[in-house]
N, C-alpha and C positions, 0 to 999 in steps of 0.2 A: 461411273459408279452410280447406282440408284438407291435411294432410301425409300423404303416402303413401310407404311404404317398399317398394321393389322389390328382390328378391334374384334375381340372375341365375344362369345355369348355372355360372358360374365362382366362385360364392359371394360375388360383390361385392354389397354392400348400398348402395343409393342412396336417399336420402329427398328428395322434391321436393314443392313446394307448388303448389296451384292454387285458383282461385276458382270456375270454371265449366266446363261441358263434361263430357266423359267422362274416366274414368281412363285409357283408351287414348290419348286426345288428349294428356293430360298426359305419358304415357310417351313418345309419339312426339316431342313438343316437346322433351323432355329426353334424347333419344337413348338410351333404355333398351334395352340389348341384348336381342334376342329378341322384342321387341314391334314388329311391322311395321305392323299396322293396314291391310293392303292394300285392304280394302273401304271404308275411310274411316269405319267405325263403324256400318255398317248391318246388322251381324250376319249376314254371308254368307261369311266366310272362315276364321274361327278362328285368325287369325295374331296374336291378342292373348290367347291362352289363358294363364291364370294359376291358381295354387292359393292360395286364401284361407287364412290361418292358422286352424286349427280352432276356436280360441276366439273368432273374429271373424266367423263366418258370418252372424250376425244383423245385422251392420253393412251387409251388401251388399243386403239385401232378397231377395225371392223371385225365383227364376229363372223366366223366361218359357218357354213351350213352344217358341218359335222358337229361343231360346238352347239349350235342351235338345237340340233336333233338330240344331243345328249342332255341338254338342259330341260327339254320337254319331259323327260322322265322324272324330274325332281318336282315335288309338290310346292316348293317354296320359291319358285322362279318369279322374278319381277323384271321390269324393263332395265334394271340396274345389274342384273345377273351376268356373271362371267365365270368361266372355269379358269382359275389362275394358272393352270398348266399351259394355257394357250396365250398367256401374256409373257412376252420376252423381256428380260431385264435389259434396259438400255437407258440412256440419258432421257429419252422421251417419257419414261414412266417415273422419273425421279419425283418424289413427293406424293406419290399415289397413296390414297387412303382407301383401304378395303375392309369391309365388315364381313366376318366369316358367317356364312349362312347357317341356320340351325339344322 
């Protein structure tokens, strides 16, 4: 089981738990504001853009070329940017803190 904390644009912090699937699916199931997941998790829309806490980047694994390409279309990309549809729920991401991108 992994506990993930989402911080939304209005500074609300919500921690949710999940066993399987993607972090985006977990966010959508728990109505996290700002995570839409319009493409259903196939890395083609960037509506699940988040910023990973800088000290936790190693938890999320390497970013793929497809994800990099999709993020390039977003105006608010930083070195901490990820699409949470590309982060798989596992013990490795337990305790992850993500800020929802504007």
